[in-house]
C-alpha positions as CSV (number, residue, x, y, z in Angstrom):
1,X,166.2,-28.7,2.9
2,X,162.6,-28.3,3.7
3,X,159.6,-30.3,4.7
4,X,158.6,-30.5,1.1
5,X,160.6,-30.9,-2.1
6,X,162.6,-27.8,-3.1
7,X,161.3,-27.9,-6.7
8,X,157.7,-28.1,-5.5
9,X,158.3,-25.2,-3.2
10,X,159.6,-23.0,-6.0
11,X,156.8,-23.9,-8.3
12,X,154.2,-23.1,-5.7
13,X,155.9,-19.8,-4.8
14,X,156.1,-18.7,-8.5
15,X,152.4,-19.6,-9.1
16,X,151.3,-17.7,-6.0
17,X,153.4,-14.7,-6.9
18,X,151.9,-14.6,-10.4
19,X,148.3,-15.0,-9.1
20,X,148.7,-12.4,-6.4
21,X,150.6,-10.0,-8.6
22,X,148.3,-10.1,-11.6
23,X,145.2,-10.1,-9.3
24,X,146.4,-7.2,-7.3
25,X,147.3,-5.2,-10.4
26,X,143.9,-5.8,-12.0
27,X,142.0,-4.8,-8.8
28,X,144.2,-1.7,-8.5
29,X,143.5,-0.6,-12.0
30,X,139.8,-1.3,-11.6
31,X,139.6,0.8,-8.5
32,X,141.7,3.8,-9.7
33,X,140.1,3.7,-13.1
34,X,142.7,5.8,-15.1
35,X,141.7,6.7,-18.7
36,X,144.3,4.5,-20.3
37,X,142.9,1.5,-18.3
38,X,139.3,1.9,-19.4
39,X,139.6,-1.0,-22.0
40,X,140.9,-3.3,-19.2
41,X,138.1,-2.1,-16.9
42,X,135.5,-2.8,-19.6
43,X,136.9,-6.3,-20.0
44,X,136.7,-6.9,-16.2
45,X,133.1,-5.7,-16.2
46,X,132.3,-7.9,-19.2
47,X,133.7,-10.9,-17.4
48,X,131.8,-10.0,-14.3
49,X,128.6,-9.7,-16.3
50,X,129.3,-13.1,-17.9
51,X,129.6,-14.6,-14.5
52,X,126.7,-12.8,-13.0
53,X,124.4,-15.6,-14.2
54,X,125.3,-17.4,-11.1
55,X,124.3,-14.5,-8.9
56,X,121.5,-12.9,-11.0
57,X,121.5,-9.1,-10.9
58,X,122.7,-8.9,-7.3
59,X,125.1,-6.1,-6.6
60,X,126.4,-4.0,-3.7
61,X,126.0,-0.3,-3.9
62,X,129.1,1.8,-3.1
63,X,129.0,5.3,-1.3
64,X,129.8,7.0,-4.6
65,X,126.7,5.5,-6.3
66,X,128.4,2.8,-8.2
67,X,127.5,-0.8,-7.9
68,X,129.8,-3.8,-7.6
69,X,128.4,-7.1,-9.0
70,X,128.3,-10.0,-6.7
71,X,130.4,-11.9,-9.2
72,X,133.2,-9.4,-8.6
73,X,132.9,-9.8,-4.9
74,X,133.1,-13.6,-5.3
75,X,136.3,-13.2,-7.3
76,X,137.7,-10.9,-4.5
77,X,136.7,-13.6,-2.0
78,X,138.5,-16.2,-4.0
79,X,141.6,-14.0,-4.0
80,X,141.4,-13.6,-0.2
81,X,141.3,-17.4,0.1
82,X,144.4,-17.7,-2.0
83,X,146.2,-15.1,0.2
84,X,145.2,-17.1,3.3
85,X,146.5,-20.3,1.8
86,X,149.7,-18.5,0.8
87,X,150.2,-17.3,4.4
88,X,149.6,-20.9,5.7
89,X,152.1,-22.3,3.1
90,X,154.8,-19.8,4.1
91,X,154.2,-20.3,7.8
92,X,154.6,-24.1,7.6
93,X,157.9,-24.1,5.6
94,X,161.0,-25.3,7.3
95,X,163.5,-22.7,8.6
96,X,166.1,-23.8,6.0
97,X,169.9,-24.0,6.6
98,X,171.1,-23.1,10.1
99,X,174.5,-22.1,11.4
100,X,173.8,-23.6,14.8
101,X,173.6,-27.4,15.3
102,X,172.8,-27.4,19.0
103,X,171.5,-24.9,21.5
104,X,171.0,-25.6,25.2
105,X,169.3,-23.2,27.5
106,X,169.8,-23.3,31.3
107,X,169.8,-21.0,34.3
108,X,173.1,-19.6,33.3
109,X,172.1,-18.7,29.8
110,X,172.2,-20.3,26.3
111,X,175.1,-22.5,25.1
112,X,175.2,-23.0,21.3
113,X,177.4,-25.2,19.1
114,X,178.3,-24.0,15.6
115,X,177.4,-26.2,12.6
116,X,181.1,-26.2,11.7
117,X,181.8,-28.6,14.6
118,X,179.6,-31.4,13.4
119,X,180.9,-30.7,9.9
120,X,184.5,-31.2,11.0
121,X,183.7,-34.4,12.8
122,X,181.6,-36.1,10.1
123,X,183.5,-34.8,7.0
124,X,186.9,-35.8,8.3
125,X,185.6,-39.4,8.8
126,X,184.2,-39.6,5.3
127,X,186.6,-37.7,3.3
128,X,189.4,-39.8,4.5
129,X,188.1,-42.8,2.6
130,X,189.5,-43.5,-0.9
131,X,186.1,-44.5,-2.3
132,X,184.5,-41.1,-1.4
133,X,185.0,-38.2,-3.8
134,X,183.5,-35.6,-1.6
135,X,181.4,-35.3,1.6
136,X,179.7,-32.2,3.0
137,X,177.7,-31.9,6.2
138,X,175.3,-29.1,6.9
139,X,172.5,-28.4,9.4
140,X,168.8,-27.5,8.6
141,X,165.8,-26.7,10.7
142,X,162.7,-28.6,9.6
143,X,159.4,-27.7,11.4
144,X,161.4,-26.6,14.4
145,X,163.6,-29.6,14.6
146,X,167.4,-29.6,13.9
147,X,168.4,-32.1,11.2
148,X,171.9,-33.0,10.2
149,X,172.3,-33.6,6.4
150,X,175.2,-35.5,5.1
151,X,175.8,-35.4,1.3
152,X,178.3,-38.0,0.0
153,X,179.5,-38.5,-3.6
154,X,181.0,-42.0,-3.7
155,X,183.3,-43.3,-6.4
156,X,181.9,-45.7,-9.0
157,X,182.0,-49.2,-7.4
158,X,182.5,-47.8,-3.9
159,X,181.7,-49.9,-0.8
160,X,178.4,-48.2,0.1
161,X,177.9,-50.4,3.1
162,X,181.4,-49.3,4.3
163,X,180.4,-45.7,3.7
164,X,177.3,-46.1,5.7
165,X,179.3,-47.6,8.6
166,X,181.7,-44.7,8.4
167,X,178.9,-42.2,8.5
168,X,177.3,-44.0,11.4
169,X,180.6,-44.0,13.3
170,X,181.0,-40.3,12.7
171,X,177.5,-39.6,13.9
172,X,178.1,-41.7,17.0
173,X,181.2,-39.6,17.7
174,X,179.2,-36.4,17.3
175,X,176.5,-37.8,19.6
176,X,179.0,-38.7,22.2
177,X,180.6,-35.2,21.9
178,X,177.4,-33.2,22.2
179,X,175.6,-35.6,24.6
180,X,172.4,-36.0,22.4
181,X,171.2,-37.6,19.2
182,X,169.4,-35.8,16.4
183,X,167.8,-36.8,13.1
184,X,170.3,-37.5,10.3
185,X,169.7,-37.5,6.6
186,X,172.3,-39.3,4.5
187,X,172.2,-38.5,0.8
188,X,174.3,-40.2,-1.8
189,X,174.9,-37.9,-4.8
190,X,175.4,-38.6,-8.4
191,X,178.7,-38.5,-10.2
192,X,179.6,-35.3,-11.9
193,X,181.5,-34.9,-15.2
194,X,184.6,-33.5,-13.4
195,X,184.7,-36.5,-11.1
196,X,186.0,-38.7,-13.9
197,X,189.1,-36.5,-14.1
198,X,189.9,-37.0,-10.4
199,X,192.4,-39.5,-9.3
200,X,191.3,-42.4,-7.2
201,X,194.4,-42.1,-5.0
202,X,194.3,-39.6,-2.1
203,X,197.4,-37.9,-0.6
204,X,197.4,-38.4,3.2
C-alpha cells in the first residue's frame, strides 16, 4: 500500500526508467562517438539542427574545439528536470509493508511490537465468522505513519454490517492492548473462482 495507487506507481516507474535509460544511452553514445554509432550521432545532430530554429545558431564551444548546439543543451536540461522529478517521486513514496506495528522510544530504549500481534488479534476475530472466507491483516507505512490494513473476502450474501462490527471490535481490542489508536484501512475483496468450491460450514 502506498500513498498513490499501485498501478499508477508502476506505470510511472516504467516510464521514468525508459526515459532515463534511453536518454542516458543516447548521450553516452553521442559523447563517446564510436564508429558504429556515427549514424545515430548524425541523427542526433540532425534533430538538434531541426530544433535550432528556436535558438538560432547559438552554440557552446567545448575545449576540444567542437560546438554543442543550444538545442542539445536544452534537451539535456529537460533530462535533468526529469531526473529531479524522479527523485522527488521516489522520495515521497510510502515505505511499503512493515514488520513492526508499534515502536515506542523512551529513556530505557525502544520497545517494538511485531505486526504478527495485530494480525493474530484481528484475523482471529474475523476468520471465526461463517460469512467470511478469508481475512488477512498487515501493516504499512504511508508517509511516515503506520497504517493497519485489513483485507476481508466475505461470502456472497454475507452480513457486511456484522463484519464491520467484528472488525471494529477487533481493532478496539488491539487499541486497548497497545494503548494507542492508529489509522485502519478495511478492504472488502472480490470473490475468487476457488471460493465457490469452499464449504460454507467451518470446523471449530
